[in-house]
Every structure is written in C-alpha cells, then in structure tokens.
N, C-alpha and C positions, 0 to 999 in steps of 0.2 A: 327237604331242600337239598339240592346238589351242592357239594363243596366247590368253591371256586379254586382257581389255580393257586392263590396265595395260601390257603389252608393246606392244600396238598403239598406244596413246596415246603412250607414251614414244618409240617409233620416229618418230612424227609430230611430236615436240617439244611435246606438249601435256600434260605431267604435271600442271600445275595444273588443267586441265579434268577430268582423270581424278579427281583428289583431290576436287574440288568435287562431281562426280557421285556418287562413292562415299559422301561424307558425307551427301548428300541422300537416300540409300537407307535410312538407319537408321530403323527403325520403319515404313517404307512397307509397304503391303499390295499384293502383286503376284500376279496370276494368270499362270502360264506353261503354255501348252498344248504338247503334243508333248514333254513333259518327261522322258520315259524314255530318250532317246538323242539323240545328235548335238548339233545346235545348241541344242535345247531343254534338254538336260541340262547343257551348258556354261553356258547362261544361268542356270539354277537354281544351279549351283555359284558363279558369280560374284555373283549377287544375295544368296545366303546369306552369303558372305564379307563382303559390304557391309552386312550387318545388316538386310536386308529380311525381313518376314514373308511367307511364300509359300503360295499354293494351287497345287499342281502337279497337272497333269492329263495323262493319256494313256490309251491303251487297255490297256497292259501294267501292270496293278495291282501285281503282285508286284515288278516293277522299280521302280515308284514308291515303294512301301513301303520297299524296301531303300535307295533313295536318301535318302528322308526320314529314316530311322533313322541313316544314315551322317552326314548333315549336321546333324541335330538330334536327338541321342539323347534329350533331354528331352521331345520331342514338343510343345513349346510354340510354336515358330516356323514349322513347316512342316506343312501339311495336304495329304495325298496323296489324290486322288480318281480312281479308275479310271473313265474316261468316254470316249465317242466324240463329239467335238463335231460330227461330221458328222450326228449324229442329233438336232440341235437341243437339246443339253444345256447350252448356254451360260447360260441363265437359272438353272439349278440351280447352276452354278459360282459365279455372282455371289451367289446366296442363301446358299450355304455359306460364302463368303468373309466376307460381312457378319455371318452368325451367329457365326462363329468369332472374327473379329478386329474386329468392330464397325465395319466399313467396308471400302472398296476404294480404293486409290490409283492403281494402274496396271494395265493389261491388256497 
C-alpha cells in the first residue's frame, strides 16, 4: 500500500504543514489526469479525503466511474470523464470543470 501524504509529512516532522495543506483543499476544484490507477488514483483518494471537488480523467472510463462512486456516492463532488489528454482534450476538461463547479482551482 502506498503511503499517503499524512504519513510522509509526519515522517519528515511537518504535521502542521500537512494540516494546513489539507484545510486549504476544502472546496477547491482540482483536475487530476491519469486518475484510474497508480499515483493518479492515490492523488484522487487523498484530495477527496481533504474535501476537494474533483474532475478525474483517464482513458479507462469504467474504472473512473467506479472510483467516483466509491469516493462520492452522491455524485456531487467528483466528475469522472473518460478522455485521452494526448488527443488535445485538455480544453474540454477545463470547460467541464467550469460548467460543473463554476470554476477551476488547481490542475
């Protein structure tokens, strides 16, 4: 299992930095690409626990949908979009984020 940000921060003796960063995520709108597995999925999980609103993107749409339902059963905080950003789909991601959450905070 991959360590989350809290365990990394605590090992480095920066618990106060971790708490500050996590508090700053509440309500932020973040796009995460490559979100269906690996580091992208771990990032989505951490951001969701921190209270961020997310637009998650990857080629594997079925995995994205399952992850979104797992982390946000209400469907209010996470928008899953199957896309391949190699095909210049980034503008569409930003448009979807703005349309759904009325803005974009982080990419």
